[in-house]
C-alpha positions in Angstrom: 71.7 125.6 85.0 70.3 122.5 83.4 69.2 119.4 85.4 72.1 117.5 83.8 74.7 119.8 85.3 73.3 119.8 88.8 73.9 116.1 89.5 77.4 116.3 88.1 78.3 119.2 90.3 76.7 117.5 93.4 78.7 114.3 92.6 81.9 116.3 92.3 81.3 118.0 95.6 80.5 114.7 97.2 83.7 113.1 95.9 85.7 116.1 97.1 84.1 115.9 100.5 85.0 112.1 100.7 88.6 112.9 99.9 88.7 115.5 102.6 87.3 113.0 105.1 90.0 110.5 104.1 92.6 113.2 104.4 91.4 113.9 107.9 91.4 110.2 108.8 95.0 109.9 107.6 96.0 112.7 109.9 94.2 111.2 112.9 95.7 107.7 112.2 99.2 109.1 111.7 99.0 110.8 115.1 97.0 108.3 117.2 96.8 105.0 115.3 93.8 103.3 113.8 92.8 101.7 117.1 92.3 105.1 118.7 90.7 106.7 115.7 87.0 107.7 116.1 84.5 109.0 113.6 84.0 112.0 115.9 87.7 112.8 115.7 87.8 112.5 112.0 84.7 114.7 111.6 86.2 117.4 113.8 89.5 117.3 111.8 87.6 117.5 108.5 85.6 120.5 109.9 82.1 118.9 109.7 79.6 117.4 112.1 79.5 113.6 112.7 76.1 113.5 111.0 77.6 115.0 107.8 80.4 112.5 107.9 77.9 109.6 108.2 76.4 110.7 104.8 79.6 109.4 103.2 81.0 106.8 105.7 78.6 105.1 108.0 81.3 103.9 110.5 85.0 103.6 111.2 85.2 100.4 109.1 84.0 102.1 106.0 86.6 104.9 106.4 89.2 102.1 106.7 88.0 100.6 103.4 88.2 104.0 101.8 91.8 104.4 102.9 92.8 100.9 101.8 91.4 101.6 98.3 93.2 104.9 98.2 96.5 103.5 99.4 96.6 100.3 97.3 95.4 101.9 94.1 97.5 105.0 94.6 100.7 103.1 95.3 100.1 100.7 92.4 99.7 103.6 90.0 102.8 105.3 91.5 105.1 102.3 90.9 103.6 101.4 87.6 104.5 104.9 86.4 108.0 104.8 87.7 109.0 101.2 87.1 109.4 101.5 83.4 111.9 100.2 80.8 113.9 103.4 81.2 114.4 102.6 84.8 115.7 99.2 83.9 118.6 100.8 82.0 119.8 102.9 84.9 123.0 101.9 86.7 121.9 99.6 89.5 123.3 101.8 92.3 121.4 104.8 90.9 118.2 102.7 90.6 118.5 101.5 94.2 119.2 105.0 95.4 116.2 106.5 93.6 113.7 103.9 94.7 114.8 103.8 98.3 114.7 107.6 98.5 111.2 107.6 97.1 110.1 105.0 99.7 111.7 107.0 102.6 110.1 110.3 101.4 106.7 108.7 101.1 107.0 107.2 104.6 107.7 110.6 106.0 104.8 112.3 104.2 102.1 109.6 104.7 102.5 108.1 108.2 99.0 106.6 108.1 99.9 104.4 105.2 102.7 102.8 107.1 100.7 102.6 110.4 97.9 100.7 108.6 99.8 98.5 106.1 103.1 98.0 107.9 102.3 98.4 111.6 103.0 95.8 114.2 99.3 95.6 115.1 98.1 94.9 111.6 95.0 92.8 111.5 93.9 90.2 109.0 92.2 92.6 106.7 95.1 95.0 106.6 97.6 92.2 106.2 95.7 90.9 103.2 95.7 94.4 101.6 99.4 94.8 102.4 100.1 91.4 100.9 98.3 92.1 97.7 100.1 95.5 97.3 103.5 94.0 97.9 102.8 91.1 95.5 101.9 93.7 92.8 105.0 95.8 93.4 107.2 92.7 93.5 105.8 91.5 90.2 106.6 94.9 88.6 110.1 95.1 90.1 110.7 91.5 88.8 109.8 92.7 85.3 112.4 95.4 85.6 115.0 92.9 86.8 114.1 90.7 83.8 114.8 93.5 81.4 118.1 94.2 83.1 119.1 90.5 83.3 117.5 88.5 80.4 119.7 85.6 81.3 117.7 85.1 84.5 114.5 82.9 84.8 111.3 84.8 85.7 111.0 82.9 89.0 114.5 84.0 89.9 113.6 87.6 89.2 110.5 87.4 91.3 112.5 85.9 94.2 115.0 88.7 94.0 112.3 91.4 93.9 110.4 89.8 96.8 113.5 89.6 99.0 114.5 93.1 98.1 111.1 94.5 99.2 111.3 92.4 102.4 114.6 94.0 103.2 113.2 97.5 102.7 110.1 96.7 104.8 112.2 95.3 107.6 114.5 98.4 107.8 111.8 101.1 107.5 110.6 100.8 111.2 114.2 101.2 112.3 114.5 104.3 110.1 111.3 105.8 111.5 112.3 105.3 115.1 115.9 106.7 114.7 117.0 110.3 115.0 117.9 112.0 111.7 121.6 111.2 111.6 121.1 107.6 112.6 118.3 107.3 110.1 120.6 108.5 107.3 123.2 105.8 108.3 120.5 103.1 108.3 119.3 104.2 104.8 122.8 104.1 103.5 123.3 100.6 104.9 120.1 99.5 103.3 121.2 100.7 99.9 124.6 99.0 100.3 122.9 95.8 101.4 120.5 95.8 98.4 123.4 96.6 96.0 125.5 93.8 97.4 122.6 91.3 97.1 121.3 92.3 93.7 124.5 93.1 91.7 125.9 89.6 91.5 122.6 88.3 90.2 121.6 91.0 87.8 125.0 91.7 86.2 125.2 89.2 83.3 129.0 89.4 83.5 128.7 87.3 86.6 126.7 84.8 84.7 129.4 84.6 81.9 132.4 84.4 84.3 130.9 82.5 87.2 132.3 85.1 89.6 130.8 87.8 91.7 130.7 91.2 89.9 132.1 94.1 91.8 130.2 97.4 92.2 131.5 99.9 89.6 131.2 102.9 91.8 131.8 101.5 95.2 129.2 101.2 97.9 126.2 103.6 98.0 126.5 105.9 100.9 123.8 108.5 100.4 
């Protein structure tokens, strides 16, 4: 094997090991919270010694920074890939249904993300990361709203997007704490609330007639 290939393979192994450490950290945070997370616990979950972990992350704060980068970049890429012009042409109730379901599914599969960026004990650093991510998503959603409703000013679209995300963020802790049947009811109410809030603004028939447009298919219930 040439000397050129060896550094590349070592780098690939190192990156893979870092991802495994971050995976382990997510599991520990999802179970115990960030405040209770220790580097020893993360090392044990990752199947390595603390000394090996320190080769990649010197302390708990560096693990946190790695997770913040993973979450913010990953979610930004996720929503950029999904919030496209094709989505803008979907019926509004279907769009809301799809996006809320994706958020709920992600919340269930990545509890550490919500514990860090949406938890009640979020510190200044986490709050800043959460704020940047929400601002990015709100701007992307506002672009979708603008495509759906070209009669609206850009500032109005951004306000609608920001308020919609705030509604989702407010309801998600209730969903997480509820038993399955109750959680399903809360999700259905969230979808209905979003539809009732957005439809009058995004339906250009309302702009032409001056009245509130009615949902075409009734309230969203699933």
